[in-house]
mmCIF entry with sequence, helices, sheets and N, C-alpha, C, O atoms, coordinates in Angstrom:
data_MODEL
# 
_entry.id   MODEL 
# 
_entity.id                         1 
_entity.type                       polymer 
_entity.pdbx_number_of_molecules   1 
# 
_entity_poly.entity_id                      1 
_entity_poly.type                           'polypeptide(L)' 
_entity_poly.nstd_linkage                   no 
_entity_poly.nstd_monomer                   no 
_entity_poly.pdbx_seq_one_letter_code       MSLMGELWQFLKERKKWWLLPIIIMLLLMGLFIIFSSSAIAPFIYTLF 
_entity_poly.pdbx_seq_one_letter_code_can   MSLMGELWQFLKERKKWWLLPIIIMLLLMGLFIIFSSSAIAPFIYTLF 
_entity_poly.pdbx_strand_id                 A 
# 
loop_
_entity_poly_seq.entity_id 
_entity_poly_seq.num 
_entity_poly_seq.mon_id 
_entity_poly_seq.hetero 
1 1  MET n 
1 2  SER n 
1 3  LEU n 
1 4  MET n 
1 5  GLY n 
1 6  GLU n 
1 7  LEU n 
1 8  TRP n 
1 9  GLN n 
1 10 PHE n 
1 11 LEU n 
1 12 LYS n 
1 13 GLU n 
1 14 ARG n 
1 15 LYS n 
1 16 LYS n 
1 17 TRP n 
1 18 TRP n 
1 19 LEU n 
1 20 LEU n 
1 21 PRO n 
1 22 ILE n 
1 23 ILE n 
1 24 ILE n 
1 25 MET n 
1 26 LEU n 
1 27 LEU n 
1 28 LEU n 
1 29 MET n 
1 30 GLY n 
1 31 LEU n 
1 32 PHE n 
1 33 ILE n 
1 34 ILE n 
1 35 PHE n 
1 36 SER n 
1 37 SER n 
1 38 SER n 
1 39 ALA n 
1 40 ILE n 
1 41 ALA n 
1 42 PRO n 
1 43 PHE n 
1 44 ILE n 
1 45 TYR n 
1 46 THR n 
1 47 LEU n 
1 48 PHE n 
# 
_struct_asym.id          A 
_struct_asym.entity_id   1 
# 
loop_
_struct_conf.conf_type_id 
_struct_conf.id 
_struct_conf.pdbx_PDB_helix_id 
_struct_conf.beg_label_comp_id 
_struct_conf.beg_label_asym_id 
_struct_conf.beg_label_seq_id 
_struct_conf.pdbx_beg_PDB_ins_code 
_struct_conf.end_label_comp_id 
_struct_conf.end_label_asym_id 
_struct_conf.end_label_seq_id 
_struct_conf.pdbx_end_PDB_ins_code 
_struct_conf.beg_auth_comp_id 
_struct_conf.beg_auth_asym_id 
_struct_conf.beg_auth_seq_id 
_struct_conf.end_auth_comp_id 
_struct_conf.end_auth_asym_id 
_struct_conf.end_auth_seq_id 
_struct_conf.pdbx_PDB_helix_class 
_struct_conf.details 
_struct_conf.pdbx_PDB_helix_length 
HELX_P HELX_P1 AA1 SER A 2  ? ARG A 14 ? SER A 2  ARG A 14 1 ? 13 
HELX_P HELX_P2 AA2 LEU A 19 ? SER A 36 ? LEU A 19 SER A 36 1 ? 18 
HELX_P HELX_P3 AA3 ALA A 41 ? LEU A 47 ? ALA A 41 LEU A 47 1 ? 7  
# 
_struct_conf_type.id          HELX_P 
_struct_conf_type.criteria    ? 
_struct_conf_type.reference   ? 
# 
loop_
_atom_site.group_PDB 
_atom_site.id 
_atom_site.type_symbol 
_atom_site.label_atom_id 
_atom_site.label_alt_id 
_atom_site.label_comp_id 
_atom_site.label_asym_id 
_atom_site.label_entity_id 
_atom_site.label_seq_id 
_atom_site.pdbx_PDB_ins_code 
_atom_site.Cartn_x 
_atom_site.Cartn_y 
_atom_site.Cartn_z 
_atom_site.occupancy 
_atom_site.B_iso_or_equiv 
_atom_site.pdbx_formal_charge 
_atom_site.auth_seq_id 
_atom_site.auth_comp_id 
_atom_site.auth_asym_id 
_atom_site.auth_atom_id 
_atom_site.pdbx_PDB_model_num 
ATOM 1   N N  . MET A 1 1  ? -129.007 104.760 77.740 1.00 0.00 ? 1  MET A N  1 
ATOM 2   C CA . MET A 1 1  ? -129.059 104.041 76.482 1.00 0.00 ? 1  MET A CA 1 
ATOM 3   C C  . MET A 1 1  ? -130.399 104.259 75.790 1.00 0.00 ? 1  MET A C  1 
ATOM 4   O O  . MET A 1 1  ? -130.598 103.799 74.665 1.00 0.00 ? 1  MET A O  1 
ATOM 5   N N  . SER A 1 2  ? -131.300 104.944 76.439 1.00 0.00 ? 2  SER A N  1 
ATOM 6   C CA . SER A 1 2  ? -132.622 105.168 75.880 1.00 0.00 ? 2  SER A CA 1 
ATOM 7   C C  . SER A 1 2  ? -132.557 106.036 74.627 1.00 0.00 ? 2  SER A C  1 
ATOM 8   O O  . SER A 1 2  ? -133.288 105.802 73.665 1.00 0.00 ? 2  SER A O  1 
ATOM 9   N N  . LEU A 1 3  ? -131.682 107.036 74.643 1.00 0.00 ? 3  LEU A N  1 
ATOM 10  C CA . LEU A 1 3  ? -131.567 107.919 73.486 1.00 0.00 ? 3  LEU A CA 1 
ATOM 11  C C  . LEU A 1 3  ? -131.093 107.151 72.256 1.00 0.00 ? 3  LEU A C  1 
ATOM 12  O O  . LEU A 1 3  ? -131.609 107.353 71.157 1.00 0.00 ? 3  LEU A O  1 
ATOM 13  N N  . MET A 1 4  ? -130.117 106.275 72.439 1.00 0.00 ? 4  MET A N  1 
ATOM 14  C CA . MET A 1 4  ? -129.617 105.475 71.325 1.00 0.00 ? 4  MET A CA 1 
ATOM 15  C C  . MET A 1 4  ? -130.692 104.520 70.816 1.00 0.00 ? 4  MET A C  1 
ATOM 16  O O  . MET A 1 4  ? -130.807 104.288 69.612 1.00 0.00 ? 4  MET A O  1 
ATOM 17  N N  . GLY A 1 5  ? -131.470 103.975 71.727 1.00 0.00 ? 5  GLY A N  1 
ATOM 18  C CA . GLY A 1 5  ? -132.567 103.084 71.336 1.00 0.00 ? 5  GLY A CA 1 
ATOM 19  C C  . GLY A 1 5  ? -133.626 103.811 70.529 1.00 0.00 ? 5  GLY A C  1 
ATOM 20  O O  . GLY A 1 5  ? -134.119 103.295 69.526 1.00 0.00 ? 5  GLY A O  1 
ATOM 21  N N  . GLU A 1 6  ? -133.971 105.008 70.970 1.00 0.00 ? 6  GLU A N  1 
ATOM 22  C CA . GLU A 1 6  ? -134.956 105.796 70.241 1.00 0.00 ? 6  GLU A CA 1 
ATOM 23  C C  . GLU A 1 6  ? -134.436 106.210 68.863 1.00 0.00 ? 6  GLU A C  1 
ATOM 24  O O  . GLU A 1 6  ? -135.178 106.215 67.881 1.00 0.00 ? 6  GLU A O  1 
ATOM 25  N N  . LEU A 1 7  ? -133.167 106.552 68.811 1.00 0.00 ? 7  LEU A N  1 
ATOM 26  C CA . LEU A 1 7  ? -132.566 106.916 67.530 1.00 0.00 ? 7  LEU A CA 1 
ATOM 27  C C  . LEU A 1 7  ? -132.589 105.729 66.570 1.00 0.00 ? 7  LEU A C  1 
ATOM 28  O O  . LEU A 1 7  ? -132.907 105.883 65.391 1.00 0.00 ? 7  LEU A O  1 
ATOM 29  N N  . TRP A 1 8  ? -132.254 104.558 67.074 1.00 0.00 ? 8  TRP A N  1 
ATOM 30  C CA . TRP A 1 8  ? -132.255 103.357 66.238 1.00 0.00 ? 8  TRP A CA 1 
ATOM 31  C C  . TRP A 1 8  ? -133.669 103.047 65.748 1.00 0.00 ? 8  TRP A C  1 
ATOM 32  O O  . TRP A 1 8  ? -133.852 102.695 64.582 1.00 0.00 ? 8  TRP A O  1 
ATOM 33  N N  . GLN A 1 9  ? -134.670 103.173 66.621 1.00 0.00 ? 9  GLN A N  1 
ATOM 34  C CA . GLN A 1 9  ? -136.057 102.948 66.222 1.00 0.00 ? 9  GLN A CA 1 
ATOM 35  C C  . GLN A 1 9  ? -136.478 103.944 65.142 1.00 0.00 ? 9  GLN A C  1 
ATOM 36  O O  . GLN A 1 9  ? -137.148 103.573 64.179 1.00 0.00 ? 9  GLN A O  1 
ATOM 37  N N  . PHE A 1 10 ? -136.084 105.210 65.304 1.00 0.00 ? 10 PHE A N  1 
ATOM 38  C CA . PHE A 1 10 ? -136.412 106.230 64.308 1.00 0.00 ? 10 PHE A CA 1 
ATOM 39  C C  . PHE A 1 10 ? -135.821 105.872 62.954 1.00 0.00 ? 10 PHE A C  1 
ATOM 40  O O  . PHE A 1 10 ? -136.500 105.938 61.929 1.00 0.00 ? 10 PHE A O  1 
ATOM 41  N N  . LEU A 1 11 ? -134.534 105.488 62.961 1.00 0.00 ? 11 LEU A N  1 
ATOM 42  C CA . LEU A 1 11 ? -133.887 105.139 61.698 1.00 0.00 ? 11 LEU A CA 1 
ATOM 43  C C  . LEU A 1 11 ? -134.541 103.920 61.057 1.00 0.00 ? 11 LEU A C  1 
ATOM 44  O O  . LEU A 1 11 ? -134.698 103.861 59.837 1.00 0.00 ? 11 LEU A O  1 
ATOM 45  N N  . LYS A 1 12 ? -134.918 102.957 61.875 1.00 0.00 ? 12 LYS A N  1 
ATOM 46  C CA . LYS A 1 12 ? -135.495 101.728 61.354 1.00 0.00 ? 12 LYS A CA 1 
ATOM 47  C C  . LYS A 1 12 ? -136.912 101.943 60.813 1.00 0.00 ? 12 LYS A C  1 
ATOM 48  O O  . LYS A 1 12 ? -137.258 101.432 59.748 1.00 0.00 ? 12 LYS A O  1 
ATOM 49  N N  . GLU A 1 13 ? -137.721 102.695 61.546 1.00 0.00 ? 13 GLU A N  1 
ATOM 50  C CA . GLU A 1 13 ? -139.117 102.888 61.143 1.00 0.00 ? 13 GLU A CA 1 
ATOM 51  C C  . GLU A 1 13 ? -139.258 103.841 59.965 1.00 0.00 ? 13 GLU A C  1 
ATOM 52  O O  . GLU A 1 13 ? -140.071 103.610 59.070 1.00 0.00 ? 13 GLU A O  1 
ATOM 53  N N  . ARG A 1 14 ? -138.475 104.906 59.960 1.00 0.00 ? 14 ARG A N  1 
ATOM 54  C CA . ARG A 1 14 ? -138.605 105.926 58.919 1.00 0.00 ? 14 ARG A CA 1 
ATOM 55  C C  . ARG A 1 14 ? -137.724 105.677 57.705 1.00 0.00 ? 14 ARG A C  1 
ATOM 56  O O  . ARG A 1 14 ? -137.773 106.435 56.736 1.00 0.00 ? 14 ARG A O  1 
ATOM 57  N N  . LYS A 1 15 ? -136.918 104.621 57.751 1.00 0.00 ? 15 LYS A N  1 
ATOM 58  C CA . LYS A 1 15 ? -136.005 104.264 56.656 1.00 0.00 ? 15 LYS A CA 1 
ATOM 59  C C  . LYS A 1 15 ? -135.056 105.406 56.322 1.00 0.00 ? 15 LYS A C  1 
ATOM 60  O O  . LYS A 1 15 ? -134.843 105.728 55.153 1.00 0.00 ? 15 LYS A O  1 
ATOM 61  N N  . LYS A 1 16 ? -134.489 106.013 57.355 1.00 0.00 ? 16 LYS A N  1 
ATOM 62  C CA . LYS A 1 16 ? -133.550 107.131 57.194 1.00 0.00 ? 16 LYS A CA 1 
ATOM 63  C C  . LYS A 1 16 ? -132.121 106.630 57.336 1.00 0.00 ? 16 LYS A C  1 
ATOM 64  O O  . LYS A 1 16 ? -131.352 107.178 58.126 1.00 0.00 ? 16 LYS A O  1 
ATOM 65  N N  . TRP A 1 17 ? -131.754 105.601 56.585 1.00 0.00 ? 17 TRP A N  1 
ATOM 66  C CA . TRP A 1 17 ? -130.432 104.993 56.710 1.00 0.00 ? 17 TRP A CA 1 
ATOM 67  C C  . TRP A 1 17 ? -129.322 105.935 56.266 1.00 0.00 ? 17 TRP A C  1 
ATOM 68  O O  . TRP A 1 17 ? -128.166 105.740 56.642 1.00 0.00 ? 17 TRP A O  1 
ATOM 69  N N  . TRP A 1 18 ? -129.645 106.946 55.478 1.00 0.00 ? 18 TRP A N  1 
ATOM 70  C CA . TRP A 1 18 ? -128.617 107.891 55.035 1.00 0.00 ? 18 TRP A CA 1 
ATOM 71  C C  . TRP A 1 18 ? -128.124 108.765 56.189 1.00 0.00 ? 18 TRP A C  1 
ATOM 72  O O  . TRP A 1 18 ? -127.072 109.393 56.072 1.00 0.00 ? 18 TRP A O  1 
ATOM 73  N N  . LEU A 1 19 ? -128.860 108.819 57.298 1.00 0.00 ? 19 LEU A N  1 
ATOM 74  C CA . LEU A 1 19 ? -128.424 109.581 58.465 1.00 0.00 ? 19 LEU A CA 1 
ATOM 75  C C  . LEU A 1 19 ? -127.364 108.854 59.287 1.00 0.00 ? 19 LEU A C  1 
ATOM 76  O O  . LEU A 1 19 ? -126.634 109.481 60.055 1.00 0.00 ? 19 LEU A O  1 
ATOM 77  N N  . LEU A 1 20 ? -127.278 107.540 59.129 1.00 0.00 ? 20 LEU A N  1 
ATOM 78  C CA . LEU A 1 20 ? -126.361 106.751 59.939 1.00 0.00 ? 20 LEU A CA 1 
ATOM 79  C C  . LEU A 1 20 ? -124.902 107.154 59.761 1.00 0.00 ? 20 LEU A C  1 
ATOM 80  O O  . LEU A 1 20 ? -124.220 107.313 60.773 1.00 0.00 ? 20 LEU A O  1 
ATOM 81  N N  . PRO A 1 21 ? -124.365 107.332 58.541 1.00 0.00 ? 21 PRO A N  1 
ATOM 82  C CA . PRO A 1 21 ? -122.968 107.766 58.426 1.00 0.00 ? 21 PRO A CA 1 
ATOM 83  C C  . PRO A 1 21 ? -122.710 109.145 59.042 1.00 0.00 ? 21 PRO A C  1 
ATOM 84  O O  . PRO A 1 21 ? -121.633 109.387 59.587 1.00 0.00 ? 21 PRO A O  1 
ATOM 85  N N  . ILE A 1 22 ? -123.683 110.038 58.959 1.00 0.00 ? 22 ILE A N  1 
ATOM 86  C CA . ILE A 1 22 ? -123.531 111.374 59.540 1.00 0.00 ? 22 ILE A CA 1 
ATOM 87  C C  . ILE A 1 22 ? -123.437 111.271 61.058 1.00 0.00 ? 22 ILE A C  1 
ATOM 88  O O  . ILE A 1 22 ? -122.597 111.921 61.681 1.00 0.00 ? 22 ILE A O  1 
ATOM 89  N N  . ILE A 1 23 ? -124.295 110.459 61.643 1.00 0.00 ? 23 ILE A N  1 
ATOM 90  C CA . ILE A 1 23 ? -124.295 110.288 63.095 1.00 0.00 ? 23 ILE A CA 1 
ATOM 91  C C  . ILE A 1 23 ? -122.996 109.645 63.559 1.00 0.00 ? 23 ILE A C  1 
ATOM 92  O O  . ILE A 1 23 ? -122.426 110.058 64.569 1.00 0.00 ? 23 ILE A O  1 
ATOM 93  N N  . ILE A 1 24 ? -122.527 108.642 62.835 1.00 0.00 ? 24 ILE A N  1 
ATOM 94  C CA . ILE A 1 24 ? -121.276 107.978 63.203 1.00 0.00 ? 24 ILE A CA 1 
ATOM 95  C C  . ILE A 1 24 ? -120.110 108.956 63.137 1.00 0.00 ? 24 ILE A C  1 
ATOM 96  O O  . ILE A 1 24 ? -119.273 108.978 64.039 1.00 0.00 ? 24 ILE A O  1 
ATOM 97  N N  . MET A 1 25 ? -120.045 109.759 62.089 1.00 0.00 ? 25 MET A N  1 
ATOM 98  C CA . MET A 1 25 ? -118.948 110.722 61.968 1.00 0.00 ? 25 MET A CA 1 
ATOM 99  C C  . MET A 1 25 ? -119.006 111.772 63.079 1.00 0.00 ? 25 MET A C  1 
ATOM 100 O O  . MET A 1 25 ? -117.966 112.162 63.609 1.00 0.00 ? 25 MET A O  1 
ATOM 101 N N  . LEU A 1 26 ? -120.202 112.233 63.435 1.00 0.00 ? 26 LEU A N  1 
ATOM 102 C CA . LEU A 1 26 ? -120.329 113.194 64.530 1.00 0.00 ? 26 LEU A CA 1 
ATOM 103 C C  . LEU A 1 26 ? -119.865 112.598 65.851 1.00 0.00 ? 26 LEU A C  1 
ATOM 104 O O  . LEU A 1 26 ? -119.206 113.275 66.640 1.00 0.00 ? 26 LEU A O  1 
ATOM 105 N N  . LEU A 1 27 ? -120.206 111.332 66.099 1.00 0.00 ? 27 LEU A N  1 
ATOM 106 C CA . LEU A 1 27 ? -119.754 110.672 67.314 1.00 0.00 ? 27 LEU A CA 1 
ATOM 107 C C  . LEU A 1 27 ? -118.238 110.515 67.336 1.00 0.00 ? 27 LEU A C  1 
ATOM 108 O O  . LEU A 1 27 ? -117.602 110.748 68.363 1.00 0.00 ? 27 LEU A O  1 
ATOM 109 N N  . LEU A 1 28 ? -117.658 110.119 66.201 1.00 0.00 ? 28 LEU A N  1 
ATOM 110 C CA . LEU A 1 28 ? -116.207 109.964 66.137 1.00 0.00 ? 28 LEU A CA 1 
ATOM 111 C C  . LEU A 1 28 ? -115.490 111.297 66.331 1.00 0.00 ? 28 LEU A C  1 
ATOM 112 O O  . LEU A 1 28 ? -114.466 111.358 67.011 1.00 0.00 ? 28 LEU A O  1 
ATOM 113 N N  . MET A 1 29 ? -116.020 112.352 65.742 1.00 0.00 ? 29 MET A N  1 
ATOM 114 C CA . MET A 1 29 ? -115.407 113.672 65.920 1.00 0.00 ? 29 MET A CA 1 
ATOM 115 C C  . MET A 1 29 ? -115.511 114.117 67.372 1.00 0.00 ? 29 MET A C  1 
ATOM 116 O O  . MET A 1 29 ? -114.569 114.704 67.903 1.00 0.00 ? 29 MET A O  1 
ATOM 117 N N  . GLY A 1 30 ? -116.632 113.850 68.017 1.00 0.00 ? 30 GLY A N  1 
ATOM 118 C CA . GLY A 1 30 ? -116.794 114.185 69.423 1.00 0.00 ? 30 GLY A CA 1 
ATOM 119 C C  . GLY A 1 30 ? -115.809 113.440 70.301 1.00 0.00 ? 30 GLY A C  1 
ATOM 120 O O  . GLY A 1 30 ? -115.222 114.022 71.214 1.00 0.00 ? 30 GLY A O  1 
ATOM 121 N N  . LEU A 1 31 ? -115.624 112.150 70.029 1.00 0.00 ? 31 LEU A N  1 
ATOM 122 C CA . LEU A 1 31 ? -114.638 111.374 70.786 1.00 0.00 ? 31 LEU A CA 1 
ATOM 123 C C  . LEU A 1 31 ? -113.233 111.892 70.549 1.00 0.00 ? 31 LEU A C  1 
ATOM 124 O O  . LEU A 1 31 ? -112.426 111.950 71.476 1.00 0.00 ? 31 LEU A O  1 
ATOM 125 N N  . PHE A 1 32 ? -112.934 112.269 69.315 1.00 0.00 ? 32 PHE A N  1 
ATOM 126 C CA . PHE A 1 32 ? -111.619 112.803 69.007 1.00 0.00 ? 32 PHE A CA 1 
ATOM 127 C C  . PHE A 1 32 ? -111.360 114.097 69.767 1.00 0.00 ? 32 PHE A C  1 
ATOM 128 O O  . PHE A 1 32 ? -110.259 114.308 70.276 1.00 0.00 ? 32 PHE A O  1 
ATOM 129 N N  . ILE A 1 33 ? -112.357 114.958 69.845 1.00 0.00 ? 33 ILE A N  1 
ATOM 130 C CA . ILE A 1 33 ? -112.201 116.217 70.581 1.00 0.00 ? 33 ILE A CA 1 
ATOM 131 C C  . ILE A 1 33 ? -111.999 115.952 72.072 1.00 0.00 ? 33 ILE A C  1 
ATOM 132 O O  . ILE A 1 33 ? -111.176 116.604 72.715 1.00 0.00 ? 33 ILE A O  1 
ATOM 133 N N  . ILE A 1 34 ? -112.737 115.014 72.609 1.00 0.00 ? 34 ILE A N  1 
ATOM 134 C CA . ILE A 1 34 ? -112.589 114.681 74.033 1.00 0.00 ? 34 ILE A CA 1 
ATOM 135 C C  . ILE A 1 34 ? -111.205 114.124 74.315 1.00 0.00 ? 34 ILE A C  1 
ATOM 136 O O  . ILE A 1 34 ? -110.564 114.517 75.290 1.00 0.00 ? 34 ILE A O  1 
ATOM 137 N N  . PHE A 1 35 ? -110.735 113.210 73.467 1.00 0.00 ? 35 PHE A N  1 
ATOM 138 C CA . PHE A 1 35 ? -109.432 112.593 73.703 1.00 0.00 ? 35 PHE A CA 1 
ATOM 139 C C  . PHE A 1 35 ? -108.272 113.532 73.394 1.00 0.00 ? 35 PHE A C  1 
ATOM 140 O O  . PHE A 1 35 ? -107.182 113.375 73.945 1.00 0.00 ? 35 PHE A O  1 
ATOM 141 N N  . SER A 1 36 ? -108.500 114.499 72.525 1.00 0.00 ? 36 SER A N  1 
ATOM 142 C CA . SER A 1 36 ? -107.393 115.390 72.179 1.00 0.00 ? 36 SER A CA 1 
ATOM 143 C C  . SER A 1 36 ? -107.083 116.380 73.304 1.00 0.00 ? 36 SER A C  1 
ATOM 144 O O  . SER A 1 36 ? -106.017 116.995 73.315 1.00 0.00 ? 36 SER A O  1 
ATOM 145 N N  . SER A 1 37 ? -107.997 116.530 74.232 1.00 0.00 ? 37 SER A N  1 
ATOM 146 C CA . SER A 1 37 ? -107.748 117.443 75.341 1.00 0.00 ? 37 SER A CA 1 
ATOM 147 C C  . SER A 1 37 ? -107.401 116.708 76.631 1.00 0.00 ? 37 SER A C  1 
ATOM 148 O O  . SER A 1 37 ? -107.459 117.287 77.715 1.00 0.00 ? 37 SER A O  1 
ATOM 149 N N  . SER A 1 38 ? -107.046 115.449 76.513 1.00 0.00 ? 38 SER A N  1 
ATOM 150 C CA . SER A 1 38 ? -106.726 114.681 77.710 1.00 0.00 ? 38 SER A CA 1 
ATOM 151 C C  . SER A 1 38 ? -105.287 114.173 77.656 1.00 0.00 ? 38 SER A C  1 
ATOM 152 O O  . SER A 1 38 ? -104.496 114.606 76.818 1.00 0.00 ? 38 SER A O  1 
ATOM 153 N N  . ALA A 1 39 ? -104.965 113.271 78.539 1.00 0.00 ? 39 ALA A N  1 
ATOM 154 C CA . ALA A 1 39 ? -103.610 112.726 78.614 1.00 0.00 ? 39 ALA A CA 1 
ATOM 155 C C  . ALA A 1 39 ? -103.302 111.792 77.454 1.00 0.00 ? 39 ALA A C  1 
ATOM 156 O O  . ALA A 1 39 ? -102.143 111.436 77.245 1.00 0.00 ? 39 ALA A O  1 
ATOM 157 N N  . ILE A 1 40 ? -104.299 111.395 76.710 1.00 0.00 ? 40 ILE A N  1 
ATOM 158 C CA . ILE A 1 40 ? -104.099 110.485 75.578 1.00 0.00 ? 40 ILE A CA 1 
ATOM 159 C C  . ILE A 1 40 ? -103.630 111.241 74.339 1.00 0.00 ? 40 ILE A C  1 
ATOM 160 O O  . ILE A 1 40 ? -103.201 110.623 73.364 1.00 0.00 ? 40 ILE A O  1 
ATOM 161 N N  . ALA A 1 41 ? -103.705 112.557 74.367 1.00 0.00 ? 41 ALA A N  1 
ATOM 162 C CA . ALA A 1 41 ? -103.389 113.391 73.207 1.00 0.00 ? 41 ALA A CA 1 
ATOM 163 C C  . ALA A 1 41 ? -102.018 113.105 72.595 1.00 0.00 ? 41 ALA A C  1 
ATOM 164 O O  . ALA A 1 41 ? -101.940 113.010 71.370 1.00 0.00 ? 41 ALA A O  1 
ATOM 165 N N  . PRO A 1 42 ? -100.938 112.961 73.354 1.00 0.00 ? 42 PRO A N  1 
ATOM 166 C CA . PRO A 1 42 ? -99.645  112.689 72.710 1.00 0.00 ? 42 PRO A CA 1 
ATOM 167 C C  . PRO A 1 42 ? -99.633  111.403 71.887 1.00 0.00 ? 42 PRO A C  1 
ATOM 168 O O  . PRO A 1 42 ? -98.929  111.314 70.881 1.00 0.00 ? 42 PRO A O  1 
ATOM 169 N N  . PHE A 1 43 ? -100.400 110.420 72.305 1.00 0.00 ? 43 PHE A N  1 
ATOM 170 C CA . PHE A 1 43 ? -100.451 109.164 71.562 1.00 0.00 ? 43 PHE A CA 1 
ATOM 171 C C  . PHE A 1 43 ? -101.277 109.297 70.289 1.00 0.00 ? 43 PHE A C  1 
ATOM 172 O O  . PHE A 1 43 ? -100.977 108.637 69.294 1.00 0.00 ? 43 PHE A O  1 
ATOM 173 N N  . ILE A 1 44 ? -102.310 110.134 70.299 1.00 0.00 ? 44 ILE A N  1 
ATOM 174 C CA . ILE A 1 44 ? -103.120 110.355 69.100 1.00 0.00 ? 44 ILE A CA 1 
ATOM 175 C C  . ILE A 1 44 ? -102.307 111.128 68.069 1.00 0.00 ? 44 ILE A C  1 
ATOM 176 O O  . ILE A 1 44 ? -102.378 110.826 66.877 1.00 0.00 ? 44 ILE A O  1 
ATOM 177 N N  . TYR A 1 45 ? -101.547 112.105 68.502 1.00 0.00 ? 45 TYR A N  1 
ATOM 178 C CA . TYR A 1 45 ? -100.773 112.924 67.571 1.00 0.00 ? 45 TYR A CA 1 
ATOM 179 C C  . TYR A 1 45 ? -99.722  112.108 66.847 1.00 0.00 ? 45 TYR A C  1 
ATOM 180 O O  . TYR A 1 45 ? -99.366  112.438 65.716 1.00 0.00 ? 45 TYR A O  1 
ATOM 181 N N  . THR A 1 46 ? -99.214  111.050 67.465 1.00 0.00 ? 46 THR A N  1 
ATOM 182 C CA . THR A 1 46 ? -98.213  110.241 66.796 1.00 0.00 ? 46 THR A CA 1 
ATOM 183 C C  . THR A 1 46 ? -98.818  109.423 65.655 1.00 0.00 ? 46 THR A C  1 
ATOM 184 O O  . THR A 1 46 ? -98.096  108.980 64.763 1.00 0.00 ? 46 THR A O  1 
ATOM 185 N N  . LEU A 1 47 ? -100.123 109.222 65.677 1.00 0.00 ? 47 LEU A N  1 
ATOM 186 C CA . LEU A 1 47 ? -100.772 108.482 64.596 1.00 0.00 ? 47 LEU A CA 1 
ATOM 187 C C  . LEU A 1 47 ? -100.850 109.299 63.319 1.00 0.00 ? 47 LEU A C  1 
ATOM 188 O O  . LEU A 1 47 ? -100.889 108.737 62.224 1.00 0.00 ? 47 LEU A O  1 
ATOM 189 N N  . PHE A 1 48 ? -100.872 110.608 63.445 1.00 0.00 ? 48 PHE A N  1 
ATOM 190 C CA . PHE A 1 48 ? -100.997 111.471 62.274 1.00 0.00 ? 48 PHE A CA 1 
ATOM 191 C C  . PHE A 1 48 ? -99.654  112.042 61.932 1.00 0.00 ? 48 PHE A C  1 
ATOM 192 O O  . PHE A 1 48 ? -99.532  112.801 60.972 1.00 0.00 ? 48 PHE A O  1 
# 
């Protein structure tokens, strides 16, 4: 959790709030890629 803490401190101290949506989207895309190659994939495909 140290990396997330350091990232949050960086965003807070440097006022780089515009990076937050980019980071969130990258995390969501990463989770989607991980789940799309697992047993959960058939359930994700039914959502789209």
